[in-house]
NUMI-607683 format. One line per 8 residues: number of its first residue (from 1); their letters; for each residue x, y, z of C-alpha. Coordinates in steps of 0.02 Angstrom, whole numbers, plus 50000, padded with zeros to 5 digits. Layout:
<nodes>
NUM	a	X Y Z  ...
</nodes>
This chain:
<nodes>
1	mqqtarel	45886 59637 54211  45944 59513 54345  45823 59509 54504  45877 59512 54682  45819 59364 54793  45718 59494 54891  45634 59551 54726  45584 59369 54690
9	raeigeaa	45510 59349 54858  45409 59512 54827  45338 59427 54667  45291 59254 54746  45270 59288 54925  45120 59325 55023  45036 59495 55041  45054 59587 55210
17	segdleaw	44912 59629 55302  44882 59823 55360  44903 59760 55530  45086 59695 55498  45125 59848 55413  45062 59945 55569  45170 59840 55686  45324 59868 55568
25	vrtvvggr	45288 60064 55582  45273 60062 55768  45434 59968 55774  45530 60091 55668  45467 60246 55748  45474 60173 55930  45317 60263 55970  45130 60256 55938
33	ivgwqpis	45019 60287 55789  44904 60420 55819  44842 60438 55625  44819 60309 55484  44736 60370 55323  44737 60271 55159  44786 60381 55020  44705 60355 54847
41	ggnrcrsw	44804 60356 54683  44950 60266 54604  44928 60112 54507  44995 59959 54591  45050 60014 54763  44944 60046 54928  44992 60200 55026  44954 60285 55194
49	avdteavs	44962 60450 55276  45034 60402 55453  45058 60512 55597  45161 60444 55738  45197 60509 55909  45366 60469 55989  45389 60440 56181  45446 60627 56192
57	gdvsrlyl	45280 60677 56124  45351 60730 55954  45236 60698 55809  45297 60641 55647  45202 60651 55479  45256 60492 55374  45210 60409 55211  45195 60225 55191
65	ryqpprpp	45207 60140 55031  45186 59957 54996  45187 59851 54845  45077 59690 54855  45153 59536 54780  45133 59527 54583  45180 59371 54465  45353 59369 54391
73	saepytvw	45377 59510 54255  45510 59594 54145  45461 59754 54243  45589 59805 54354  45511 59930 54445  45484 59896 54631  45472 59987 54798  45635 59918 54854
81	reaefyrv	45710 59991 54693  45628 60149 54720  45711 60158 54900  45884 60161 54827  45841 60317 54730  45784 60400 54900  45950 60348 54971  46045 60443 54838
89	lsqsdvpa	45917 60597 54855  45962 60603 55037  46132 60652 54991  46072 60798 54888  45989 60958 54898  45855 60907 54782  45688 60939 54875  45616 60758 54906
97	pkliaihd	45547 60665 55048  45679 60588 55167  45684 60398 55173  45646 60341 55358  45652 60143 55330  45646 60004 55221  45550 59837 55263  45665 59693 55230
105	gvpailte	45536 59556 55225  45401 59638 55110  45413 59793 54976  45379 59932 55083  45455 60095 55129  45421 60237 55243  45464 60413 55203  45435 60590 55275
113	rspgkadf	45271 60660 55220  45314 60820 55142  45196 60971 55160  45086 61030 55023  44963 60961 54898  44971 60891 54723  44818 60947 54633  44907 61089 54522
121	rrldknae	44753 61079 54401  44644 61166 54534  44751 61309 54551  44674 61465 54451  44804 61595 54454  44931 61582 54313  45058 61679 54408  45049 61559 54546
129	kadiaddf	45060 61409 54428  45220 61486 54342  45312 61521 54500  45277 61336 54563  45327 61275 54391  45486 61376 54394  45525 61301 54562  45490 61121 54481
137	vralaklh	45619 61153 54329  45749 61218 54465  45724 61065 54561  45753 60961 54396  45914 61062 54363  45975 61008 54536  45927 60827 54508  46023 60831 54338
145	aipladvk	46183 60904 54421  46206 60755 54540  46365 60676 54481  46328 60501 54449  46524 60449 54482  46491 60489 54660  46326 60392 54686  46254 60222 54659
153	lpgysggr	46105 60227 54545  46011 60064 54521  46057 59986 54348  46188 60113 54308  46372 60051 54281  46422 60192 54168  46417 60209 53984  46351 60346 53865
161	iadcvtve	46169 60431 53872  46126 60314 53711  46170 60159 53818  46060 60213 53956  45916 60259 53833  45949 60074 53760  45932 59994 53921  45764 60077 53957
169	ldtwramy	45698 60034 53774  45757 59855 53801  45658 59849 53970  45494 59922 53897  45500 59815 53746  45513 59660 53853  45373 59723 53967  45263 59745 53802
177	eetgrfdp	45319 59584 53731  45285 59472 53874  45088 59517 53867  45089 59410 53719  44950 59537 53642  45025 59636 53504  44984 59817 53446  45052 59882 53285
185	lidlglrw	45061 60058 53344  45166 60005 53485  45278 59906 53367  45289 60061 53267  45333 60166 53418  45477 60053 53473  45535 60022 53295  45561 60214 53276
193	lydnlpdp	45639 60244 53436  45775 60096 53406  45791 60178 53224  45813 60354 53283  45923 60327 53444  46007 60490 53481  46185 60477 53541  46244 60648 53622
201	dgdpvfvh	46394 60694 53714  46396 60726 53891  46362 60609 54037  46202 60532 54089  46114 60610 54230  45988 60558 54357  45824 60559 54277  45661 60569 54382
209	gdagpgnf	45565 60468 54247  45390 60548 54271  45420 60711 54307  45285 60858 54300  45120 60911 54374  45049 60783 54490  45214 60723 54546  45266 60866 54645
217	lfenghmt	45195 60949 54792  45162 61137 54831  45115 61256 54961  45092 61448 54978  45143 61465 54794  45306 61359 54793  45348 61186 54764  45391 61085 54918
225	alldwela	45447 60910 54846  45463 60803 54695  45366 60640 54721  45351 60455 54640  45525 60411 54601  45464 60238 54539  45520 60248 54355  45696 60348 54391
233	hagdpmed	45851 60287 54310  46010 60360 54226  45988 60431 54066  45956 60584 53960  45909 60751 54046  45791 60796 53893  45683 60648 53941  45621 60734 54100
241	lawfsmrn	45570 60887 53999  45485 60762 53883  45388 60702 54035  45354 60875 54082  45282 60907 53922  45175 60748 53939  45104 60797 54105  45060 60975 54043
249	vmepvpdf	44935 60892 53930  44840 60844 54092  44880 60988 54201  44936 61132 54099  45075 61253 54137  45056 61430 54081  45189 61482 53952  45282 61311 53937
257	parireye	45422 61389 53821  45460 61519 53966  45484 61361 54085  45601 61277 53965  45700 61445 53956  45702 61441 54150  45763 61261 54151  45906 61319 54035
265	rasgrtvd	45953 61462 54153  45954 61359 54299  46042 61205 54225  46164 61289 54114  46112 61166 53981  46046 61210 53809  45894 61107 53779  45898 61004 53630
273	irrvlyhr	45739 61019 53553  45755 60868 53429  45801 60763 53580  45655 60812 53682  45535 60771 53528  45622 60599 53533  45594 60567 53716  45407 60632 53691
281	vfvstrvv	45400 60464 53567  45477 60372 53707  45364 60438 53842  45211 60418 53741  45253 60243 53699  45276 60190 53882  45113 60255 53928  45027 60164 53794
289	iirhrnvt	45124 60016 53840  45063 60034 54027  44877 60043 53968  44909 59895 53848  44969 59788 54002  44811 59839 54089  44890 59874 54263  44773 60017 54307
297	gepgnsiv	44604 60007 54364  44444 60096 54333  44362 60060 54155  44297 60230 54129  44464 60297 54150  44547 60163 54045  44451 60206 53905  44485 60402 53915
305	srglnrrl	44678 60358 53934  44681 60238 53797  44600 60357 53675  44711 60501 53736  44872 60423 53744  44865 60326 53580  44830 60505 53492  44976 60582 53587
313	lvdalaaa	45085 60439 53526  45044 60473 53336  45061 60665 53371  45240 60633 53451  45294 60527 53300  45232 60653 53182  45311 60814 53267  45475 60709 53281
321	tglvltap	45482 60670 53103  45427 60833 53040  45271 60768 52966  45112 60879 52965  44955 60785 52992  44793 60849 52916  44641 60794 53037  44526 60681 52939
329	apiiagst	44348 60723 52922  44239 60659 53070  44121 60508 53044  43950 60573 53008  43821 60464 53100  43648 60490 53187  43570 60404 53335  43529 60221 53349
337	ertgyyda	43378 60139 53409  43475 60108 53581  43534 60295 53608  43398 60341 53708  43430 60198 53831  43608 60274 53847  43543 60441 53880  43426 60386 54012
345	vlddlrdk	43562 60293 54101  43670 60443 54096  43531 60544 54169  43510 60427 54312  43691 60419 54345  43693 60607 54343  43538 60655 54437  43482 60498 54541
353	iagvshdv	43662 60442 54598  43800 60560 54596  43682 60714 54616  43615 60649 54776  43744 60539 54860  43854 60626 54993  43980 60462 54983  44128 60508 54881
361	rvvaaakn	44149 60341 54840  43969 60311 54753  43994 60486 54663  44169 60428 54593  44096 60256 54540  43946 60344 54461  44060 60461 54369  44174 60315 54322
369	aakvvkyl	44016 60221 54249  43954 60375 54155  44126 60370 54059  44090 60201 54010  43908 60222 53964  43963 60376 53867  44091 60271 53759  43958 60135 53724
377	readrlai	43845 60260 53675  43953 60328 53531  44030 60160 53493  43851 60102 53456  43826 60246 53332  44009 60244 53243  44105 60083 53272  44032 60001 53112
385	laeeqrmn	44086 60151 53007  44250 60167 53095  44288 59998 53054  44239 60022 52876  44350 60164 52860  44499 60077 52933  44470 59935 52817  44480 60053 52657
393	dlarmfvp	44642 60126 52732  44717 59957 52746  44658 59905 52572  44754 60074 52512  44908 60002 52588  44922 59813 52538  44888 59720 52386  44796 59601 52385
401	ppktaaeg	44698 59704 52531  44660 59613 52690  44488 59529 52706  44472 59532 52893  44525 59651 53024  44627 59524 53111  44724 59495 52945  44741 59672 52920
409	nerlreav	44827 59685 53100  44945 59544 53058  45001 59613 52895  45028 59784 52976  45128 59720 53114  45232 59626 52994  45258 59772 52888  45308 59880 53038
417	lnhqiape	45431 59750 53109  45508 59718 52938  45530 59903 52882  45411 59863 52727  45317 60028 52730  45398 60196 52765  45371 60272 52934  45282 60428 52862
425	alirffag	45147 60311 52788  45119 60216 52941  45102 60373 53047  44974 60445 52921  44878 60266 52936  44875 60285 53130  44825 60450 53127  44670 60405 53039
433	dvareaqm	44651 60260 53167  44672 60368 53330  44555 60505 53255  44424 60382 53246  44452 60311 53415  44458 60489 53473  44293 60530 53411  44215 60383 53504
441	valssggl	44299 60434 53672  44267 60623 53652  44100 60617 53749  44199 60521 53889  44346 60633 53887  44278 60806 53919  44411 60948 53899  44550 60813 53870
449	aerqfpkl	44470 60778 53698  44556 60925 53631  44717 60939 53736  44876 60930 53646  45067 60941 53684  45121 61113 53718  45242 61204 53609  45426 61197 53675
457	rn	45481 61372 53595  45390 61526 53567
</nodes>
């Protein structure tokens, strides 16, 4: 994808200071800043909740999003690109924050700050959750109804749904390959996606690209706004339902099939389950590539995310191919001479740091460190046995068997790329791989260790 001169400046330019951004906001609003609060969350951008007061005395609630410079990359997703989707949304009735201004010198945008909160998982009433989720799928239906012939979406110049999906596939493959580090499971995901590309009738739609709980706001039992348009593009409406399915793993929605039926009612579309399953593979592959690129922060969360999302990718591949997987027997191993040390550190992190500190940053750091220690504790017990089992599985696939793990990975990748082994056999191999990894991260993962994709139909 051709980069604009402005996007190239974002990659090689100097970082804007917080003072520079404050000065820009004051210029845009023509008044003074009366509130400036950093917002946590997001992978690569910095964000602030900003309150401004105009000369008239009116106070505006705004949201500032800034993307620091980054090395040149195959990744096309910039704040400036995201702003173009906000422009289109401003002409629609899709509930989304309104774009206020785009900084011309650095990748920063200013939008309205919509009312509500995003912590859907903290709601404890299923009826309220269902109402909010129905608002969400109705908003998706409105989004998918925007006629693309009447608007200008970045990167879209016409074509079929399959053409748009291919553009996305090419983008994510390039983002993966530019790391120079290869992962046979990602290779399998991408190979399967290219080999099984659906080509449905119907026009492409405006796809959110990361739709679901965590990326919408709600208040008083109703959704107020869709957020985070970074990955938006033209494509298949079934992709957003696949994202919704993925995000349901993290923040469950009651009676997911009923939400699918509500989308059908609101949109007038019949949901194609086979295409949703295809896009669940693509969604999962994207998430694993993001982790592979190592663009996100805390190591404890990285450990949990890697284990969860590699397992979900294998589950998505199995569901899309109609393959029924049997869970392998867990590794049986006792404590080591170091297990007591890990447990003592965990006790201190819980009782002497997180349990007594009133500093939220200290508590968060202690919890993240505990995830790392839990993983190391389990890896100390299980890793050698897990590697032995993996080498045994490789020996059953290759003649002669690989002598080292590195050789095994090289031959496995070659087999994937050259279609030398049937996808079903590869999926079964990786099912064992991710099950062993899942066992090592289970203690760190808490409730996520048992989470699965939701059923799409009752």
